[in-house]
C-alpha positions as CSV (number, residue, x, y, z in Angstrom):
1,X,99.2,93.9,114.8
2,X,102.3,92.8,116.6
3,X,105.5,94.9,116.7
4,X,107.3,92.2,114.7
5,X,105.5,93.1,111.6
6,X,107.1,96.6,111.5
7,X,110.6,95.3,111.8
8,X,110.8,93.6,108.5
9,X,113.8,93.9,106.2
10,X,111.8,95.9,103.8
11,X,110.8,98.5,106.4
12,X,114.4,98.7,107.7
13,X,115.7,99.2,104.1
14,X,113.2,101.9,103.4
15,X,114.0,103.7,106.7
16,X,117.8,103.6,105.9
17,X,117.2,104.9,102.4
18,X,115.0,107.7,103.7
19,X,117.6,108.8,106.3
20,X,120.3,108.6,103.7
21,X,118.3,110.7,101.3
22,X,117.6,113.4,103.9
23,X,121.3,113.5,104.9
24,X,122.2,113.8,101.2
25,X,119.9,116.8,100.7
26,X,121.4,118.5,103.8
27,X,124.9,118.0,102.5
28,X,123.9,119.3,99.0
29,X,122.4,122.4,100.5
30,X,125.5,123.0,102.6
31,X,127.8,122.5,99.6
32,X,125.7,124.9,97.5
33,X,126.1,127.5,100.2
34,X,129.8,127.1,100.3
35,X,130.1,127.3,96.5
36,X,128.1,130.5,96.5
37,X,130.4,132.1,99.0
38,X,133.4,131.0,97.1
39,X,132.0,132.5,93.9
40,X,131.5,135.8,95.6
41,X,135.1,135.7,97.0
42,X,136.5,135.0,93.6
43,X,135.5,138.4,92.2
44,X,136.8,140.5,95.1
45,X,139.3,143.1,94.0
46,X,142.9,142.9,95.2
47,X,144.1,146.5,95.3
48,X,147.9,147.0,95.7
49,X,149.5,150.3,96.6
50,X,153.1,151.0,95.8
51,X,155.5,153.9,95.7
52,X,156.7,155.4,92.5
53,X,159.6,157.7,91.7
54,X,160.3,159.3,88.4
55,X,161.8,162.5,87.1
56,X,158.7,164.4,88.2
57,X,159.0,163.3,91.8
58,X,157.5,160.7,94.2
59,X,154.0,159.4,94.4
60,X,151.7,156.4,95.0
61,X,150.2,154.1,92.5
62,X,147.1,152.0,93.2
63,X,146.4,149.0,91.0
64,X,143.8,146.2,91.0
65,X,145.6,142.9,90.7
66,X,142.5,140.9,91.5
67,X,140.0,139.4,89.1
68,X,137.3,141.6,90.6
69,X,135.8,144.5,88.8
70,X,137.5,147.3,90.7
71,X,138.1,150.5,88.7
72,X,140.3,152.9,90.6
73,X,139.5,156.5,89.7
74,X,141.1,158.3,92.6
75,X,143.0,157.7,95.8
76,X,143.1,159.6,99.1
77,X,145.8,159.4,101.7
78,X,144.8,160.0,105.3
79,X,147.0,160.7,108.3
80,X,145.4,160.8,111.8
81,X,141.9,160.9,110.3
82,X,142.4,163.9,108.0
83,X,143.2,163.9,104.3
84,X,146.7,164.9,103.1
85,X,146.6,167.3,100.2
86,X,149.9,166.3,98.6
87,X,153.0,164.3,99.2
88,X,155.1,167.1,100.6
89,X,152.4,167.8,103.4
90,X,152.6,164.1,104.3
91,X,156.4,164.2,104.6
92,X,156.2,167.4,106.6
93,X,153.9,165.7,109.1
94,X,156.0,162.6,109.3
95,X,159.4,164.3,109.5
96,X,159.3,168.1,109.9
97,X,163.1,168.3,109.9
98,X,163.6,166.7,106.5
99,X,165.9,168.1,103.9
100,X,164.6,166.2,100.9
101,X,162.2,168.2,98.7
102,X,159.7,166.8,96.2
103,X,157.6,168.4,93.6
104,X,154.4,167.3,91.8
């Protein structure tokens, strides 16, 4: 057999179709991986923390504004690696000479 027999239009077309199919499979797998990571990212919680003041005093409020399933049951404030028991202790550490008093 001579090499010319392998370079027919039919064989070239089949080879191009095969390469295109393999490339399409690779792109599809990559796209599926990206979509899976996007779906995981869509359910992440987005927790916001804000200050609150009312007639009872100052405090912090944590709220989930994301579409993820975050249920906030408690919150802990840490300063320099140790937990702060209440808001007054936090203010005492931040500014020991303060004159503003709060109650909870």
